[in-house]
C-alpha positions in Angstrom: 16.9 7.3 17.0 15.4 4.2 15.5 11.9 2.9 16.5 11.8 -0.9 16.0 8.2 -1.2 17.3 5.7 -2.6 14.9 3.7 0.0 13.1 0.0 -1.2 12.8 -0.8 1.2 9.9 2.2 0.1 7.9 1.3 -3.5 8.5 -2.3 -3.1 7.5 -1.5 -1.1 4.3 1.0 -3.8 3.3 -1.6 -6.5 3.8 -4.1 -4.5 1.8 -1.5 -4.1 -1.0 -1.1 -7.9 -1.1 -4.8 -8.4 -1.4 -5.1 -5.7 -4.1 -2.3 -7.4 -6.1 -4.2 -10.7 -5.9 -7.5 -9.1 -6.8 -6.1 -7.2 -9.8 -4.6 -10.5 -11.1 -8.0 -12.0 -11.0 -9.5 -9.1 -12.9 -6.6 -9.3 -15.4 -7.5 -12.9 -16.0 -10.9 -11.7 -17.1 -9.2 -9.5 -19.7 -10.2 -6.3 -17.9 -6.7 -4.8 -18.2 -7.5 -1.1 -17.7 -9.5 -1.8 -14.6 -6.8 -4.1 -13.2 -4.1 -1.6 -13.8 -6.0 1.2 -12.1 -6.9 -0.9 -9.1 -3.3 -2.1 -8.8 -1.9 1.5 -8.9 -4.4 3.0 -6.5 -4.3 0.1 -4.0 -0.6 -0.2 -3.8 0.1 3.5 -3.5 -1.7 3.7 -0.2 1.3 2.3 1.7 3.7 4.6 -0.1 1.6 7.6 0.9 1.4 6.5 4.5 5.2 6.0 4.7 5.8 9.4 3.1 3.5 11.1 5.6 5.1 9.4 8.6 8.6 10.4 7.4 7.4 14.0 7.0 6.6 14.2 10.7 9.0 16.2 12.8 10.7 14.3 15.6 10.7 15.5 19.1 14.2 16.6 19.9 
């Protein structure tokens, strides 16, 4: 059964990822490539971790 209701956690983590992408681009412009890469990886992985955790939940049958 599909649940088409908006998921607040998924929306917030997606919005955070967009902010992290913009922030890491600003850091990259200052030639801080290692820091920008790490911030990008850690900030955008949050959404993936949330989605994995939600898909791992058992459904009531």
